[in-house]
N, C-alpha and C positions, 0 to 999 in steps of 0.2 A: 283531061276534062275536069273542070272545077265543079265537083259535086258537093253541095252543102245544103243541109236541111235547115231552113230558117226557123228560129225559135220565136214563139209568141208573136207570129206575124200579124194575125188578125187583131189581137189585143193592142199591140204597139201602134200599128198604123191607125186603127180606129181611135186610139187615145189621142192622136194628134189633131183629130177633128178637121180633116182636110177640107180646105176651101178650093174650089176648082181653079180660081185665079191666084192662089197663094204661092208663096215662095218657101220651099222646104229643103232641109239639109239632112242627108244621111251621112253621119260622120264615120260610119263603119260599113262601107259598101259590101265587102266580103263577097258572098255568092250572089248578091244583088236581089235577094228575095224581097226584102223590105222596100228597096228602091223600085223594083218593078211594080209592087202594089201601090206605092205612092204615085209613081208616074202614071199608072193607068187610071188614077182617080183625078188627075189634073185635066182641066179644060184649056180653052184659049187663054193665054196670058199666064198660065201656071208654069212654075219652074221647079226643077229638082236639081240641087247641087250635091254631088256625092263624092266623098273623100275616101281614099285608100292609099297606103304607101306600098302596096304589093302590086308589082306589074302584072302578075298572073291574074289577080282579081280584076284589075282594070281592063285587061284584054278580054277576059270573059264577059265583063259587063257590057262592052261594046257590042257583043253579039246578043246577049240576053235583052238588053235595053234598046236594040235597034229600032223597034217600032216607035220609040218615044224620044229618039235622040234629038229631035227638034226642041224638046222641052228640058233636056238633061245636059248638065255640065259636069264632066268628070275631072276631079282634081287629084293629082298625085301629091299627097302631103300627109304628114301626121296630123291628127285632129287637134293637137296642142297649138297649132298655128291657125285655128279656125277663124278668128277675127281678122287676122292679117290676110289670109287667103280670100275671105269673102269680099274684102275691099277691092280685089282684082276681078270680081265676078259680076260687076255691073248690077248690084242690088241697091235699093234705097239706103241712104246714109243719113243719120240724124246725129248732130253734134259729134261727127267724126266716127260714129259707130254704125256698122252695117246692121240692117234690120230685116228679119225674116219672120215667117209665121209659124214655123215649127222645126224642131231639131231632134233627131233620133240618134241614140247611141246603142249599139249592140256590142258590149265589151267582151274581151276574152279572145282567145285564138279560134280561128275558124276550122271546121273539119278538114278541108283540104290541106291546110298547113300541118295539122296533126298527122294526117294520113300520108303525106309525101315524105318518105323516109329520109331523103337527102336534106330536108330542112332541119332535122335534128330536134324537133319538138317532142317526139314520142319516145317513151321508154319501151315501146313494143317493137321498135325497129333499131337495128344497129346502123349508125350513121355518124358523120363528123359532128362534133359538138358545136352547133351553130346557134339556132333559136332566134335568128333575126327575122322580124316581120318585114323590115325594109332591108333587102339584100345589099343595099348600098351603105348600110350602117356600119360604124367602126367597131362597136362592141360585140363580142360573141361570148357564148357560154364557155368556149375553150379558153378565152382570156381570163374569165373569172376563176374557173376551176384551176388553172395552172399558174396564175400570177397573184391573185388576191391572197392576203394573209388569213390565217386560221380564224381570227376573231371576226373579220368582215364576212367570210363565208358562213360562219356559224350564225352571224347576225341576220343575214338575208334569208337563210333557211328557216330560222325561227320566226322572223317577222313576216316575211312574204309567203312562206309555206306553212306556217304554224306547225313546224316539224318538232316533235318532242325530243328527237335524238339528234338535233342539229349539231351539238358539240362533238358527239361521237363521229358523225359523218364527216364533219370538217377535219377532225383529227386524222381520220383514215385517208382522206384526200391528200392532206399535206404529206403524210408519211409515204404514200404511194408515189406522188409526183417527185419526191426527193430522189427516187431511183430512175423514173422515166416519166415523160409527159403523159397525161390522160387524154387520149385522142378522140374516143368515140363514146356515143351514148351507151353502147353495150358495156364498155369498160366501167363507166360511171355507175350503171345499174348494179353491177356485181359488187362494187365498193360499197354502195348504199346497203345492199343486203348483208354484207359482212359487218356493217356498223349497227345493225338493228337486231335486238334479241329475237330468237326464233319464234317465241310466243307472239310477239308484236307483229312479226311478218305475216302471221296467219290471219290477222284481222285488219279491217279498215281499208280494204282494197290493195292495189299494187304498192309495195313498199317505197317505190321511187316517185310516186305521184306527187307528193308534197315538195320534194326537192326539185323536180323538173318544173313545177309551177313557179317556185321561188326564183329559179334561174331565168326562166322566161320573162318574169316580171322585171327582174333586175336588168337583163340585157336590153329590154325595150323601154325601160323607165316608165312602166305602164301606169303606176298609181299617181305619180306626179303629173304625168300627161293628162290623166283623168281629172285631177283636181283643177289644173289650169284650163282644160277645155270646158268643163262644166261651168266654171265661173264666167268664161267668155260667152258660153251659150245663153246664159240668163241675160247678160248685157245685150246680146244680139237679137233677142226676141221682141217683136212688137207687143204692145199691150193686147192681151187675149191670146197671144201665141203660147205654144206648149212645148215642153221638153219631155221626151220619153226616153228612159234609160233602163236598159236591160243589163243586169250584172250576173256574174256566175260564181263569185265566191264572196265571203264575208267582208274582206278588206275593200273590194270594189263597192259593195252595197253600203258599207259604213260611210264611205266618202260621200256617196250620193245622198244618203239619208241625212247626214249631218249638214251638208250644204243646203239642202231643201229646208231643213228645220231652222237653220239660221236666218232664212229669208221669208219665213211664213208670217202671215198676219199676226200681230201681237197687240191688238187694240186693248187698252185697259180702261176704256170709258165705261161708265155704268150702262147697263143694257137699255135703260129708258132714254138715253141721249139720242136725239134724232140723227146725228152724224158724228163721226169721229173727230175729236179735237185734241187727242193725245199725241198725234203724230207717229203712232206706232203701228201703222197699217201694214208694213212689210211689203215685199215685192212679189210674193208667190202665194198661190193656194194649191193644196193637194187635190188632184182630181179624184183620187181614191185614198182613203186614210191608210189602208194597208197595202203592201206590195201585191201585185198580181202574179200568180204562179201558174205554170202549165197545167192544163187539164190532164186527167188520167188518160184520156184518149191520145193526147199529144205525147205523153210519156211512153205509152205503149209503142208508138211508132218511132220515137226518138229519145232513147234513154239518156243521151247526153244533155237533154234539157232539164234534167232533174233538179239541178241547183239554181236554175234561172229565176230571177226576180225582176219584175217590171215596176218602176215607179214613174208616175206622171205628175208634172206640176204645170200650172198655168200662170203666166205673168199677169199681174194686176195692172 
C-alpha cells in the first residue's frame, strides 16, 4: 500500500487559486494527495495532468483518483520533460508552447520510497544500493559508490549533501572498495560512521543522512531536472496562472527562489508615472513575499514536513 502524508496540501492547492474549468498540472504525483484535492475542485471542463516516473505511484493514483479519472490524465515521465509531454496532452498551445492555469511541484523523495527497504533510499534499512526513482533508469547509487573516483564522490557529498566530512567519507569508500565492492546501504552506513569523528556522530541526526541525500540527488539528477522543469513551467503558464513549489532542502529552495527572483517585476519608473515605460515589468509576481512553512499542528502529525517550504508565483 502506498502510504504517504501530503505536506502543505491546503496551502499549496489554495495557492493555485483553482478555477473549476482550468487546466492544472501536478508534476510530482507521489501519493496523489495534492492531485486528489485539485481534481475534487474541478468542474465541467476542468482538467488535471499528473506526472510521475514511479509505476507504484501511478498504479496507486489510478485507485485514489478513480472518482475523477474523467478529468485526470496520468503521465509516466520525469517532470524535466514537462513542456514536451504537455504537447501530447491536448492542451491549448500558443506560439508552440502548451498553456495551463497552474503547476504544482512537491520536490524530494516520497515517504513510500523512503520506507520500502528494497528501493535503497533509507539508511535505516539494509538493502541493495539503488536509489532510483524511475526503476528503468540506468544510474544507481551502487554505480556511483563503486566506480566514481574519489574527487567526484567527495564533490557530490559536499555539494548535494552539504557534508562536512565528504573527503573523509570518499576516502574510506575508495579504500574499502579496493578490497571488495560495496553492495548494500547497511555496508555504506557503517563506512560513513567510520569516517566521521565520534563527537560529530552524536549531533545533527543520523550520520548517513547527508550522504544518502547527496547520492539520491546525483542518481536522479534532481537539481538539474528541477531547474529545467521550473523554467518550462513558467513558459507554460497562462497569464494569471500560478506555480506552487514545495522544497525540502536548501539547494532545492535556492533554485526556486533564484529563478522566481530573476523573473520578478523590476519596474524602475518613478512612482508618479501613470504606467510603466521602462520595459522592466518582469514575468512574475510573488503571491507571498516569504515562503510558507508547515503549521505546528502539521509538524506534530508529520515530523518529516519540518524542512518544507512553499513558494508561489503568479505569471503576469
